[in-house]
C-alpha positions in Angstrom: 3.2 -8.9 18.9 6.2 -11.3 16.7 4.4 -11.2 13.7 3.6 -7.2 14.3 7.0 -6.3 14.6 7.7 -8.4 11.7 5.6 -6.3 9.4 6.5 -3.4 10.7 10.1 -4.0 10.1 9.4 -4.8 6.8 7.0 -2.1 5.7 7.9 0.7 7.6 10.3 2.4 5.3 7.6 1.8 2.2 4.7 3.9 4.6 3.9 6.6 2.9 4.9 6.3 -0.3 1.9 6.1 -3.0 3.2 7.4 -6.1 5.5 4.6 -8.1 9.2 6.0 -7.8 11.3 6.5 -10.6 13.7 4.0 -9.9 17.6 5.2 -11.7 20.7 4.1 -12.2 24.2 5.7 -11.8 24.3 6.7 -15.3 20.8 8.3 -15.0 21.6 9.8 -11.8 24.8 11.3 -13.5 23.1 12.3 -16.5 20.5 14.3 -14.7 22.2 15.9 -12.5 24.9 17.0 -15.3 21.7 18.6 -17.2 19.9 19.9 -13.6 21.8 20.7 -11.5 22.6 24.5 -10.2 26.3 24.5 -9.8 26.4 22.5 -13.3 23.6 25.7 -15.2 25.6 28.6 -13.7 29.1 27.2 -14.8 27.2 26.9 -17.8 25.8 30.4 -18.0 29.5 31.3 -17.0 31.1 29.9 -19.9 28.0 31.4 -22.2 29.1 35.0 -21.2 32.7 34.5 -21.7 32.0 33.2 -25.5 29.9 36.2 -25.6 33.2 38.6 -24.6 35.2 36.5 -27.1 32.9 37.1 -30.3 32.9 40.7 -29.2 36.5 40.8 -29.4 36.2 39.6 -32.4 34.0 41.9 -33.8 35.9 44.8 -32.4 38.5 44.6 -35.4 35.6 45.3 -37.8 34.9 48.9 -38.5 32.9 51.3 -36.4 29.9 52.8 -38.8 27.3 55.6 -36.9 25.2 57.1 -38.7 23.0 60.2 -36.8 20.5 62.9 -37.9 18.6 65.5 -36.2 15.9 67.8 -36.6 14.0 70.9 -35.1 13.2 74.5 -34.0 15.7 77.1 -32.9 14.5 80.2 -31.3 16.2 83.4 -30.6 19.7 84.7 -31.5 21.7 81.4 -32.7 23.8 80.6 -36.4 21.9 79.4 -38.9 23.7 76.2 -40.7 22.9 76.9 -44.0 24.6 80.5 -44.2 26.6 80.4 -40.7 25.7 83.9 -39.8 23.9 84.8 -37.1 19.8 84.7 -37.4 17.3 85.8 -34.5 14.2 84.8 -36.1 12.5 81.2 -35.8 13.5 78.3 -38.1 13.4 74.7 -39.2 16.3 73.1 -39.3 17.2 69.4 -39.9 21.0 67.5 -40.5 22.5 64.2 -41.6 25.7 62.5 -40.8 27.4 59.1 -41.7 30.6 58.2 -39.5 32.9 55.6 -40.5 36.2 54.8 -37.8 38.6 52.0 -38.4 41.7 51.1 -36.6 44.5 50.2 -38.8 47.2 49.6 -36.3 48.2 49.6 -32.9 50.7 47.1 -31.9 48.3 43.9 -32.3 45.9 45.2 -29.2 42.9 44.1 -30.6 44.3 41.1 -31.9 46.3 39.7 -28.7 42.5 41.2 -26.6 40.7 38.5 -29.1 43.0 35.5 -28.2 43.1 36.1 -25.0 39.5 36.5 -24.9 39.5 33.3 -26.2 41.5 31.1 -24.2 39.1 32.7 -21.5 36.2 31.5 -23.5 37.7 27.8 -23.5 38.3 27.9 -20.3 35.3 28.8 -18.5 34.0 25.7 -21.1 36.2 23.3 -19.7 34.9 25.0 -16.0 31.6 23.7 -16.6 33.8 19.9 -17.5 35.1 20.5 -13.7 32.1 21.2 -12.5 30.3 18.4 -14.1 33.4 15.9 -13.2 32.7 17.1 -9.4 28.7 16.4 -10.0 29.0 12.9 -11.3 31.7 11.9 -8.7 29.4 13.0 -5.7 26.5 11.5 -6.9 28.5 8.2 -7.2 29.1 8.9 -3.6 25.8 9.1 -2.6 24.9 5.9 -4.9 27.7 3.7 -3.0 26.6 5.0 0.2 22.6 4.3 -0.6 23.9 0.7 -1.3 26.2 0.3 1.5 22.6 1.6 3.7 20.6 -1.3 1.7 23.4 -4.0 2.3 23.4 -3.3 6.1 19.3 -3.1 5.7 20.0 -6.6 4.6 22.5 -8.0 7.5 20.2 -6.6 10.3 16.6 -8.5 8.6 18.5 -11.3 9.0 19.7 -10.5 12.1 16.1 -9.7 13.6 14.8 -13.1 11.6 17.7 -15.0 13.6 17.5 -13.3 17.0 13.1 -14.2 16.3 14.2 -17.8 15.8 16.0 -17.7 19.3 13.1 -16.3 20.6 10.6 -18.6 19.9 13.5 -21.5 20.6 13.6 -19.8 24.2 10.7 -19.0 24.8 9.3 -22.7 24.9 12.4 -23.4 27.3 11.3 -21.0 29.5 8.2 -22.6 29.8 9.6 -26.1 30.0 11.2 -24.8 32.7 14.9 -25.6 31.2 16.0 -22.6 31.6 15.4 -19.2 33.2 13.1 -16.6 33.0 16.3 -13.8 32.0 17.1 -15.5 29.3 14.4 -15.0 27.5 14.5 -11.6 28.9 18.4 -11.7 27.6 16.9 -12.5 23.8 14.0 -9.8 23.8 17.1 -7.3 24.9 18.9 -8.4 21.7 15.8 -8.3 19.3 15.3 -5.0 20.4 18.7 -3.9 19.7 18.6 -5.5 16.3 15.5 -3.6 14.9 17.4 -0.6 16.1 20.3 -1.1 14.1 18.1 -2.0 11.3 15.6 1.0 11.6 19.6 3.2 11.7 20.1 1.7 8.8 16.8 2.4 7.0 17.6 6.3 8.2 20.4 6.0 6.9 19.2 5.4 3.2 16.8 7.5 3.1 18.8 10.4 4.4 21.5 9.5 1.5 18.5 9.0 -1.2 17.5 12.8 0.3 20.9 14.4 -0.6 21.0 12.5 -3.9 17.8 14.3 -4.1 19.9 17.8 -3.2 22.4 17.4 -5.8 20.1 15.7 -8.7 18.5 19.1 -7.8 15.1 17.2 -7.6 11.9 18.3 -5.4 12.6 16.1 -1.6 8.4 15.1 -2.4 9.6 13.2 -5.2 9.5 9.5 -5.4 12.8 8.7 -6.3 15.0 5.4 -6.1 18.0 3.8 -7.4 19.1 0.3 -8.8 20.7 -2.0 -6.8 23.9 -3.4 -8.7 25.8 -6.2 -6.6 28.6 -4.3 -4.6 30.6 -7.3 -6.0 29.9 -6.7 -9.6 31.1 -3.1 -9.9 33.6 -3.2 -12.3 37.4 -2.4 -10.7 40.7 -2.0 -12.4 43.6 -3.7 -11.2 46.3 -1.8 -9.0 48.6 -2.3 -12.6 46.3 0.3 -14.4 46.3 2.4 -11.5 49.9 3.1 -9.9 49.9 6.4 -9.1 53.0 8.2 -11.1 50.7 6.7 -14.0 47.5 7.9 -13.2 49.0 11.4 -12.7 50.5 11.6 -15.8 46.7 11.2 -17.3 45.3 13.1 -14.9 47.3 15.9 -16.0 46.0 15.6 -19.9 42.5 14.9 -18.9 41.6 16.4 -15.4 39.7 19.6 -16.3 41.4 21.7 -13.6 44.5 21.3 -15.4 42.7 22.1 -18.8 41.7 25.5 -17.1 44.7 26.2 -15.6 47.0 26.1 -18.5 44.5 28.6 -20.3 44.5 30.9 -18.0 48.2 31.0 -18.3 48.1 31.6 -22.4 44.9 34.2 -21.8 47.3 35.9 -18.9 50.2 35.9 -21.6 48.2 37.6 -24.1 46.8 40.4 -21.5 50.9 41.0 -21.5 50.7 42.1 -25.0 47.6 43.6 -24.2 49.4 46.2 -21.8 52.3 46.6 -23.4 50.4 48.2 -26.6 49.6 50.9 -24.6 52.6 52.5 -25.0 52.5 52.2 -28.8 51.3 54.4 -31.6 47.4 54.0 -32.8 46.6 54.5 -36.6 42.9 55.0 -37.1 41.2 55.8 -40.7 37.8 57.1 -40.8 35.6 59.6 -42.5 32.2 60.7 -43.0 29.2 62.4 -45.0 27.3 64.9 -43.7 24.4 68.0 -44.8 21.4 70.0 -43.3 18.4 71.9 -43.9 16.9 74.9 -42.6 14.2 77.1 -43.7 12.9 80.2 -41.8 9.2 79.6 -40.1 8.2 83.5 -41.6 8.9 84.9 -45.1 8.1 88.6 -46.6 4.8 88.0 -48.3 4.4 91.8 -48.7 4.7 95.7 -48.4 2.9 98.6 -47.2 3.4 102.2 -48.4 4.8 104.7 -46.0 5.5 108.4 -47.1 8.6 109.7 -47.4 11.4 110.5 -45.8 12.0 114.1 -44.5 13.5 116.2 -46.7 17.1 117.5 -44.1 18.9 118.9 -47.4 21.8 116.3 -48.0 19.3 114.5 -50.6 20.3 113.9 -54.2 18.8 116.8 -56.2 17.4 116.5 -59.5 16.9 119.2 -62.0 13.8 119.4 -64.0 13.7 122.0 -66.3 14.4 124.9 -64.9 13.6 123.4 -61.1 15.6 121.8 -58.5 14.3 118.6 -56.7 15.2 116.8 -53.7 15.1 113.1 -54.0 13.4 111.2 -51.5 13.7 108.1 -50.2 10.2 105.9 -50.1 9.3 104.2 -46.5 7.9 100.5 -46.9 6.9 98.7 -44.3 7.4 94.4 -44.8 4.6 92.0 -44.0 5.4 89.1 -42.7 3.6 86.0 -43.1 4.0 82.0 -41.4 4.9 79.6 -43.3 2.3 76.0 -43.2 4.2 73.0 -42.4 4.6 72.5 -46.0 6.5 75.3 -47.0 9.0 74.9 -44.3 10.4 72.2 -46.4 10.7 74.0 -50.1 14.0 73.5 -51.3 14.4 70.7 -48.9 16.4 68.4 -51.2 18.1 71.2 -53.1 20.0 72.4 -49.8 20.6 68.8 -48.8 22.4 68.7 -52.3 23.9 71.8 -52.0 25.7 71.2 -48.4 26.8 67.8 -49.1 30.0 67.9 -47.2 32.5 64.5 -47.2 36.1 63.8 -45.0 38.4 61.4 -45.5 41.1 61.0 -43.2 44.2 59.3 -40.6 44.2 60.0 -37.0 48.1 59.2 -35.1 48.1 58.9 -31.9 51.0 58.9 -29.6 51.1 58.4 -26.0 54.1 60.4 -24.6 53.9 60.7 -21.3 50.4 59.4 -19.0 51.9 58.7 -14.9 52.9 55.4 -15.9 50.0 53.5 -16.8 51.0 51.5 -19.6 54.1 50.8 -17.7 52.2 49.8 -14.4 49.7 47.8 -16.1 52.5 45.7 -18.3 54.5 44.9 -14.8 50.5 44.4 -13.1 49.7 41.5 -16.1 53.2 40.2 -15.7 52.4 39.2 -12.2 48.9 38.0 -13.4 51.5 35.5 -15.8 53.3 34.3 -12.6 50.0 33.9 -10.1 48.0 31.7 -12.7 51.7 29.3 -13.7 51.7 29.2 -9.4 48.5 28.4 -9.6 48.4 26.0 -12.1 51.7 24.4 -9.9 49.6 24.2 -6.9 46.6 21.8 -8.7 49.3 20.3 -10.0 50.8 19.2 -6.9 47.8 18.7 -5.1 46.4 16.4 -7.8 49.5 14.0 -7.3 49.1 13.9 -3.5 45.4 12.9 -4.1 46.6 10.7 -6.3 48.9 9.0 -4.0 47.3 9.5 -0.9 43.9 7.8 -3.0 46.3 4.6 -3.9 47.8 4.5 -0.7 44.3 4.5 1.0 42.9 1.8 -1.9 45.9 -0.4 -0.9 45.1 -0.3 3.0 41.4 -0.6 2.1 41.9 -3.6 -0.1 43.8 -5.2 3.5 41.2 -4.7 5.5 38.4 -5.9 2.9 40.7 -8.8 2.9 41.3 -9.2 6.9 37.5 -8.3 7.4 36.6 -11.4 5.7 38.3 -13.9 7.6 36.7 -12.1 10.6 33.8 -12.9 9.1 34.6 -16.3 8.5 36.0 -16.6 12.1 32.9 -15.1 13.6 30.6 -17.3 11.6 32.3 -20.7 12.9 32.0 -19.1 16.5 28.1 -18.5 16.1 27.5 -21.5 14.3 29.2 -23.5 17.0 27.5 -21.4 19.6 24.7 -22.3 18.1 24.9 -25.4 18.7 25.5 -25.9 22.2 22.9 -23.4 22.4 20.0 -26.2 21.0 21.7 -28.8 23.6 22.2 -26.7 26.7 25.8 -26.1 27.0 25.8 -22.6 26.0 23.6 -19.8 28.2 21.7 -17.5 26.0 24.6 -14.2 26.8 26.8 -16.1 25.6 25.2 -17.1 22.2 24.1 -12.8 21.8 27.4 -12.6 22.5 29.0 -14.6 19.4 25.7 -12.9 17.5 26.7 -10.1 18.1 30.6 -10.5 17.2 29.2 -12.1 13.6 27.1 -8.5 12.7 29.9 -6.6 13.6 31.8 -8.4 11.5 29.1 -8.9 8.5 28.8 -4.6 8.9 32.8 -4.1 8.9 33.2 -6.3 5.8 30.7 -4.7 4.1 32.1 -1.0 4.9 35.7 -2.6 3.8 34.2 -3.4 0.8 32.6 0.0 -0.2 35.1 1.2 0.7 37.5 -0.3 -0.7 35.3 0.1 -3.9 35.2 4.0 -3.3 39.1 4.0 -3.3 39.4 2.1 -6.7 36.7 4.5 -8.3 38.0 7.8 -6.9 42.0 6.6 -8.7 39.7 5.9 -12.4 38.5 9.0 -11.2 41.8 11.4 -11.2 42.6 8.7 -14.2 39.8 11.1 -16.5 37.4 7.5 -17.0 34.8 8.9 -15.5 32.8 7.1 -12.8 31.0 4.0 -13.9 29.5 0.8 -11.3 
């Protein structure tokens, strides 16, 4: 039964894992998270959109060139585009046009819009860096939590080993009649408690591994593990290098959020100039080329003679010899025929050449009154600048508060860590003495278990304080802009 229990404790965390897991160090985890985390991807998309907007703002300075063409049939009464006269017959028409326009002067509106867009694009890139920083710190946090859980697993394994040894010794003494059966029951209860602590530590490790997979955007079923460096070998900067005022000054220059806020202020200042430009004249230059063609569907192909108009006495008279004759008008009826598709295009080239027109000119637009829209826009943009400045000031204040708080917590964590070292030494001595006294029958099992639990709690507290101290120091390094390294 005892051996089955040992096997269960040692191999339970690995049951059901048939595939060989990926084993990564902290750098691999951070690199993968920055590349695959959804939040980072979304920030990257936003940065790409901002860059496209900046490119478009630059292209807006270039001239606008457009061409147009139309072809169709007109029916009923309409104006013939080649003669500008009304026509009632069906005709084919076609037109071509080329238009060019460019702003010459607009009080720097396009230029300032471009610069504002550039600052916004740079800020969006810093947002990507800020998101990557946050994700990196989250990955490092889970990494340290996994390491802490594994250290707890190691401690509880040693505790279980000690409890098993005590169970063997106590069982033999109970069988020999030296100790009562109550002593064996107490040791077995302690063994059950130790196993519960062990499986709790295993569950904590697995939970943190799942959290890590979530940050890395890995499927929860993917086999995954991390390299376990010794916590004692994790490099830490000294407190002299992490003084809060020094860290704060470097953080102002290195933290992405502070860079984002500074760029947003510059963009807002440019938008003030853009808004002011609305109250100034705009001069544009433009020109166009145009031509057209038209041809009727039907044409007169001939005429039929229908006789003469009857004499009314008002017609002119022609004298031939001694006789006078009235001049009668002949009556002809035109014969219309439909043109073939090819005939519809007769004269296309000559019409386009004859109807070609050009235009070149300047246009000056002077705003006089627009319901105070320009003035309101200027005031609003100025308030946006103040809002951006306040946002930066708030972020800087919070950064300073966080750094001073992190420094105070780091100092306190070091003090707790040093105190817990002394507690472990004292608890270890007490446990060693109690084992010796228990072996010679001078100490009961309950007292031995009490000392054993005291030692376990002291070791776990030491472990907790050690990782808390490392985390607080790494947080200061993070604020300093050194990144996360274990």
